FITIBA-572077 format. One record per residue (C-alpha): residue in one letter; x, y, z; residue number from 1. Coordinates in steps of 0.5 Angstrom, whole numbers. Example, Ala and Ser with C-alpha at 12.3 -4.5 7.8 and 13.67 -1.06 7.14 Angstrom:
2
[atom 'A', [25, -9, 16], 1]
[atom 'S', [27, -2, 14], 2]
***
This chain:
340
[atom 'M', [39, -68, -109], 1]
[atom 'E', [45, -64, -108], 2]
[atom 'T', [42, -57, -109], 3]
[atom 'L', [37, -59, -103], 4]
[atom 'Q', [43, -62, -99], 5]
[atom 'E', [47, -55, -100], 6]
[atom 'S', [41, -51, -98], 7]
[atom 'L', [40, -55, -91], 8]
[atom 'K', [47, -54, -90], 9]
[atom 'K', [46, -46, -91], 10]
[atom 'I', [40, -46, -87], 11]
[atom 'L', [43, -50, -81], 12]
[atom 'S', [49, -45, -81], 13]
[atom 'Q', [44, -39, -81], 14]
[atom 'A', [40, -42, -75], 15]
[atom 'E', [47, -43, -71], 16]
[atom 'E', [48, -35, -73], 17]
[atom 'A', [41, -33, -71], 18]
[atom 'A', [41, -37, -65], 19]
[atom 'S', [48, -34, -62], 20]
[atom 'G', [46, -27, -64], 21]
[atom 'A', [39, -27, -60], 22]
[atom 'Q', [40, -23, -54], 23]
[atom 'D', [33, -25, -51], 24]
[atom 'L', [27, -30, -51], 25]
[atom 'K', [23, -25, -55], 26]
[atom 'K', [29, -25, -61], 27]
[atom 'L', [30, -33, -60], 28]
[atom 'D', [23, -34, -61], 29]
[atom 'E', [23, -30, -68], 30]
[atom 'V', [29, -35, -70], 31]
[atom 'R', [25, -41, -68], 32]
[atom 'V', [19, -38, -72], 33]
[atom 'R', [24, -36, -78], 34]
[atom 'F', [26, -44, -78], 35]
[atom 'L', [21, -48, -75], 36]
[atom 'G', [15, -44, -76], 37]
[atom 'K', [9, -46, -81], 38]
[atom 'S', [12, -42, -86], 39]
[atom 'G', [19, -43, -83], 40]
[atom 'E', [25, -45, -88], 41]
[atom 'V', [26, -52, -85], 42]
[atom 'T', [18, -53, -86], 43]
[atom 'E', [18, -51, -93], 44]
[atom 'L', [24, -56, -95], 45]
[atom 'L', [19, -61, -92], 46]
[atom 'K', [14, -59, -96], 47]
[atom 'D', [18, -59, -102], 48]
[atom 'L', [19, -67, -101], 49]
[atom 'A', [13, -68, -105], 50]
[atom 'E', [17, -66, -112], 51]
[atom 'V', [22, -71, -110], 52]
[atom 'P', [23, -77, -114], 53]
[atom 'P', [20, -83, -109], 54]
[atom 'A', [27, -87, -109], 55]
[atom 'E', [30, -80, -106], 56]
[atom 'K', [25, -79, -101], 57]
[atom 'P', [27, -83, -95], 58]
[atom 'V', [34, -80, -96], 59]
[atom 'L', [32, -73, -96], 60]
[atom 'G', [27, -74, -91], 61]
[atom 'K', [32, -77, -86], 62]
[atom 'V', [37, -71, -87], 63]
[atom 'I', [32, -66, -87], 64]
[atom 'N', [29, -69, -80], 65]
[atom 'E', [36, -69, -77], 66]
[atom 'V', [37, -61, -79], 67]
[atom 'K', [31, -60, -76], 68]
[atom 'N', [33, -63, -69], 69]
[atom 'K', [39, -60, -69], 70]
[atom 'V', [36, -53, -70], 71]
[atom 'T', [31, -55, -65], 72]
[atom 'A', [37, -57, -60], 73]
[atom 'L', [40, -50, -62], 74]
[atom 'L', [34, -46, -60], 75]
[atom 'E', [33, -50, -53], 76]
[atom 'Q', [41, -49, -51], 77]
[atom 'K', [40, -42, -52], 78]
[atom 'K', [34, -41, -49], 79]
[atom 'E', [37, -45, -42], 80]
[atom 'A', [43, -40, -43], 81]
[atom 'L', [38, -34, -43], 82]
[atom 'E', [34, -36, -37], 83]
[atom 'L', [40, -37, -33], 84]
[atom 'S', [43, -31, -35], 85]
[atom 'A', [36, -27, -33], 86]
[atom 'S', [36, -31, -26], 87]
[atom 'D', [42, -28, -25], 88]
[atom 'A', [41, -21, -27], 89]
[atom 'P', [39, -16, -22], 90]
[atom 'P', [32, -14, -21], 91]
[atom 'P', [29, -7, -24], 92]
[atom 'G', [32, -1, -20], 93]
[atom 'F', [37, -5, -17], 94]
[atom 'D', [44, -1, -16], 95]
[atom 'P', [50, -5, -14], 96]
[atom 'T', [54, 1, -13], 97]
[atom 'L', [50, 3, -7], 98]
[atom 'P', [53, 0, 0], 99]
[atom 'G', [49, -6, 3], 100]
[atom 'R', [44, -5, 9], 101]
[atom 'T', [47, -7, 16], 102]
[atom 'L', [43, -13, 18], 103]
[atom 'P', [41, -13, 26], 104]
[atom 'V', [46, -17, 30], 105]
[atom 'G', [43, -21, 36], 106]
[atom 'K', [44, -19, 43], 107]
[atom 'L', [46, -24, 49], 108]
[atom 'N', [41, -23, 55], 109]
[atom 'P', [44, -20, 61], 110]
[atom 'L', [43, -27, 65], 111]
[atom 'T', [47, -30, 60], 112]
[atom 'K', [52, -25, 60], 113]
[atom 'V', [53, -26, 68], 114]
[atom 'L', [52, -33, 68], 115]
[atom 'K', [58, -34, 63], 116]
[atom 'D', [62, -29, 67], 117]
[atom 'I', [61, -32, 74], 118]
[atom 'T', [63, -39, 71], 119]
[atom 'G', [69, -37, 67], 120]
[atom 'I', [72, -34, 74], 121]
[atom 'F', [71, -40, 78], 122]
[atom 'K', [74, -44, 72], 123]
[atom 'E', [80, -40, 72], 124]
[atom 'M', [80, -42, 80], 125]
[atom 'G', [80, -49, 78], 126]
[atom 'F', [73, -51, 79], 127]
[atom 'D', [70, -56, 74], 128]
[atom 'L', [63, -55, 72], 129]
[atom 'A', [57, -60, 74], 130]
[atom 'E', [50, -60, 71], 131]
[atom 'G', [44, -64, 74], 132]
[atom 'P', [36, -65, 72], 133]
[atom 'D', [31, -60, 73], 134]
[atom 'A', [26, -65, 75], 135]
[atom 'E', [29, -68, 82], 136]
[atom 'T', [27, -73, 87], 137]
[atom 'D', [25, -71, 94], 138]
[atom 'Y', [32, -75, 96], 139]
[atom 'Y', [36, -71, 92], 140]
[atom 'N', [33, -64, 93], 141]
[atom 'F', [31, -65, 101], 142]
[atom 'L', [33, -71, 105], 143]
[atom 'A', [40, -72, 103], 144]
[atom 'L', [41, -64, 104], 145]
[atom 'N', [39, -65, 111], 146]
[atom 'F', [32, -62, 110], 147]
[atom 'P', [28, -66, 116], 148]
[atom 'P', [21, -68, 113], 149]
[atom 'D', [17, -62, 117], 150]
[atom 'H', [22, -57, 114], 151]
[atom 'P', [18, -51, 111], 152]
[atom 'A', [21, -51, 105], 153]
[atom 'R', [18, -58, 103], 154]
[atom 'D', [11, -54, 103], 155]
[atom 'A', [7, -54, 97], 156]
[atom 'Q', [7, -47, 98], 157]
[atom 'D', [14, -46, 96], 158]
[atom 'T', [15, -52, 91], 159]
[atom 'F', [12, -55, 85], 160]
[atom 'Y', [11, -62, 86], 161]
[atom 'L', [10, -66, 80], 162]
[atom 'S', [8, -73, 84], 163]
[atom 'E', [9, -75, 91], 164]
[atom 'D', [16, -76, 90], 165]
[atom 'L', [18, -72, 84], 166]
[atom 'L', [19, -64, 84], 167]
[atom 'M', [22, -58, 80], 168]
[atom 'R', [28, -57, 84], 169]
[atom 'T', [28, -51, 88], 170]
[atom 'H', [36, -50, 88], 171]
[atom 'T', [42, -53, 85], 172]
[atom 'S', [44, -56, 91], 173]
[atom 'P', [42, -63, 89], 174]
[atom 'I', [48, -63, 84], 175]
[atom 'Q', [52, -63, 90], 176]
[atom 'I', [49, -69, 92], 177]
[atom 'R', [50, -73, 86], 178]
[atom 'V', [57, -71, 85], 179]
[atom 'M', [59, -73, 92], 180]
[atom 'Q', [56, -80, 91], 181]
[atom 'N', [60, -81, 84], 182]
[atom 'H', [67, -77, 85], 183]
[atom 'K', [72, -79, 90], 184]
[atom 'P', [75, -73, 94], 185]
[atom 'P', [78, -68, 93], 186]
[atom 'F', [74, -64, 88], 187]
[atom 'K', [71, -58, 87], 188]
[atom 'F', [65, -56, 82], 189]
[atom 'I', [61, -50, 80], 190]
[atom 'A', [54, -52, 79], 191]
[atom 'P', [50, -47, 75], 192]
[atom 'G', [42, -48, 73], 193]
[atom 'R', [35, -46, 73], 194]
[atom 'V', [31, -47, 79], 195]
[atom 'Y', [24, -46, 81], 196]
[atom 'R', [20, -44, 87], 197]
[atom 'N', [12, -43, 88], 198]
[atom 'E', [12, -35, 89], 199]
[atom 'A', [8, -29, 86], 200]
[atom 'I', [12, -26, 81], 201]
[atom 'D', [13, -18, 82], 202]
[atom 'A', [19, -14, 81], 203]
[atom 'T', [24, -18, 86], 204]
[atom 'H', [21, -25, 85], 205]
[atom 'H', [20, -30, 80], 206]
[atom 'H', [18, -37, 80], 207]
[atom 'I', [24, -39, 75], 208]
[atom 'F', [31, -36, 76], 209]
[atom 'H', [38, -38, 76], 210]
[atom 'Q', [43, -40, 81], 211]
[atom 'V', [50, -42, 81], 212]
[atom 'E', [52, -47, 87], 213]
[atom 'G', [59, -48, 88], 214]
[atom 'F', [63, -53, 93], 215]
[atom 'L', [70, -56, 95], 216]
[atom 'V', [72, -62, 99], 217]
[atom 'D', [79, -64, 101], 218]
[atom 'E', [83, -65, 107], 219]
[atom 'G', [84, -59, 112], 220]
[atom 'I', [78, -55, 109], 221]
[atom 'H', [76, -49, 114], 222]
[atom 'M', [72, -43, 113], 223]
[atom 'G', [78, -39, 112], 224]
[atom 'H', [78, -42, 105], 225]
[atom 'L', [71, -41, 104], 226]
[atom 'K', [72, -33, 105], 227]
[atom 'G', [78, -33, 101], 228]
[atom 'T', [75, -36, 95], 229]
[atom 'L', [69, -32, 95], 230]
[atom 'D', [73, -25, 96], 231]
[atom 'T', [77, -27, 90], 232]
[atom 'F', [71, -28, 86], 233]
[atom 'I', [67, -22, 88], 234]
[atom 'K', [74, -17, 87], 235]
[atom 'R', [74, -21, 80], 236]
[atom 'F', [67, -20, 78], 237]
[atom 'F', [66, -13, 81], 238]
[atom 'G', [72, -10, 82], 239]
[atom 'S', [78, -9, 87], 240]
[atom 'R', [75, -4, 91], 241]
[atom 'V', [69, -8, 93], 242]
[atom 'Q', [69, -11, 100], 243]
[atom 'T', [66, -17, 103], 244]
[atom 'R', [63, -19, 110], 245]
[atom 'F', [60, -25, 113], 246]
[atom 'R', [54, -26, 118], 247]
[atom 'P', [52, -32, 122], 248]
[atom 'S', [46, -35, 118], 249]
[atom 'F', [43, -42, 118], 250]
[atom 'F', [42, -47, 112], 251]
[atom 'P', [40, -55, 114], 252]
[atom 'F', [46, -57, 109], 253]
[atom 'T', [52, -53, 112], 254]
[atom 'E', [55, -52, 119], 255]
[atom 'P', [57, -46, 121], 256]
[atom 'S', [53, -42, 116], 257]
[atom 'A', [53, -35, 113], 258]
[atom 'E', [50, -30, 109], 259]
[atom 'M', [55, -26, 105], 260]
[atom 'D', [55, -18, 104], 261]
[atom 'I', [58, -14, 99], 262]
[atom 'S', [60, -6, 100], 263]
[atom 'C', [55, -3, 95], 264]
[atom 'I', [57, -2, 88], 265]
[atom 'F', [53, 4, 87], 266]
[atom 'C', [55, 9, 93], 267]
[atom 'E', [62, 5, 95], 268]
[atom 'G', [59, 4, 102], 269]
[atom 'K', [57, 11, 103], 270]
[atom 'G', [49, 9, 103], 271]
[atom 'C', [44, 10, 98], 272]
[atom 'R', [37, 7, 96], 273]
[atom 'I', [40, 1, 93], 274]
[atom 'C', [43, -1, 100], 275]
[atom 'K', [38, 2, 104], 276]
[atom 'Q', [43, 7, 107], 277]
[atom 'S', [47, 1, 110], 278]
[atom 'G', [53, 1, 105], 279]
[atom 'W', [52, -6, 104], 280]
[atom 'V', [48, -11, 100], 281]
[atom 'E', [46, -18, 101], 282]
[atom 'L', [49, -23, 96], 283]
[atom 'L', [49, -30, 97], 284]
[atom 'G', [49, -36, 102], 285]
[atom 'C', [55, -40, 104], 286]
[atom 'G', [58, -45, 110], 287]
[atom 'M', [62, -51, 111], 288]
[atom 'I', [58, -57, 109], 289]
[atom 'D', [55, -61, 114], 290]
[atom 'P', [58, -67, 116], 291]
[atom 'A', [51, -71, 116], 292]
[atom 'V', [51, -69, 108], 293]
[atom 'L', [58, -72, 107], 294]
[atom 'T', [56, -78, 111], 295]
[atom 'N', [49, -78, 106], 296]
[atom 'C', [54, -78, 100], 297]
[atom 'G', [59, -84, 103], 298]
[atom 'V', [64, -78, 104], 299]
[atom 'D', [68, -79, 111], 300]
[atom 'P', [67, -73, 115], 301]
[atom 'E', [73, -75, 120], 302]
[atom 'K', [78, -74, 114], 303]
[atom 'W', [74, -70, 109], 304]
[atom 'T', [71, -63, 110], 305]
[atom 'G', [69, -58, 105], 306]
[atom 'F', [65, -51, 104], 307]
[atom 'A', [59, -50, 99], 308]
[atom 'F', [56, -43, 97], 309]
[atom 'G', [50, -41, 92], 310]
[atom 'M', [48, -35, 89], 311]
[atom 'G', [43, -32, 85], 312]
[atom 'V', [44, -30, 78], 313]
[atom 'E', [39, -25, 77], 314]
[atom 'R', [40, -22, 84], 315]
[atom 'I', [48, -21, 81], 316]
[atom 'A', [45, -18, 74], 317]
[atom 'L', [40, -13, 78], 318]
[atom 'F', [47, -10, 81], 319]
[atom 'Q', [51, -11, 75], 320]
[atom 'Y', [47, -7, 71], 321]
[atom 'D', [43, -3, 76], 322]
[atom 'I', [36, -6, 73], 323]
[atom 'D', [30, -5, 78], 324]
[atom 'D', [25, -10, 75], 325]
[atom 'I', [27, -18, 75], 326]
[atom 'R', [21, -19, 70], 327]
[atom 'L', [25, -15, 64], 328]
[atom 'F', [30, -21, 64], 329]
[atom 'Y', [24, -26, 61], 330]
[atom 'Q', [20, -21, 57], 331]
[atom 'N', [24, -21, 51], 332]
[atom 'D', [23, -14, 49], 333]
[atom 'L', [28, -12, 44], 334]
[atom 'R', [29, -5, 47], 335]
[atom 'F', [31, -8, 53], 336]
[atom 'L', [36, -13, 50], 337]
[atom 'K', [39, -8, 45], 338]
[atom 'Q', [42, -4, 51], 339]
[atom 'F', [47, -10, 53], 340]
***
């Protein structure tokens, strides 16, 4: 019995050494066959139990099985280590000394860049940001803004109606109504957002586009405040050399109303194809908030006055980047976007 136990100790020591020295799974399998195979050293000891006296068989059988289990555990532990090491190994042909490949970096759509620039300037001028729903009621989109029931803008040719009273907003001015109904003057807000018009798509028109509405209500506000605000914005956005001018116009929700032009940023007012040789390009509409609109929102027009303006983001982006087709903004063409 002592001789057999000494053999078991020797076999266990040899198995530990052999398993530790195995450098890959093939070598490790050779170690398994050597000790646990059909003719392995541990297996042969189990066969020798037949010659052991019956009284000693239970003890020796237990010891041999313990050695077998220990060898099995050693092999499993080494196998897991080799598999883990293999998973961390570089693939064939991989050279870790070579420089890595640069992944392509995404680009912002020009509309996103322009919208961020516009809102950033007005925020620095003290304007707060307001948002509203894309689907609006007739009241907020038209009625509260002083559009009479027979106004052409209500026609289905210009507006996407979802139901008799629900429509996709045609401008961001409904946000102005919502803010004035829920805030007490004085206040000043900008309201950027997407708007929808039932128009044919071509190089200069799209049925989905973006606007930035701005409005301010306080005591003693007059047209000079509006002109000064917009002139400051234009010079911040396009540069100090760009001039502004205001022409009389008409909007149902402002009185008086005006269109604002800027001197052409391409020819600096000298005349070119962009400004049609006039030296000026139309940029936005504006005016003093109509007293009827203030009354509709519960604001006393005898005490408070205000101005409002609205600009198209796509129009400004076309000028800013000298782009001649509005459809490029929506086609997700990487060749176009990579330029910005």
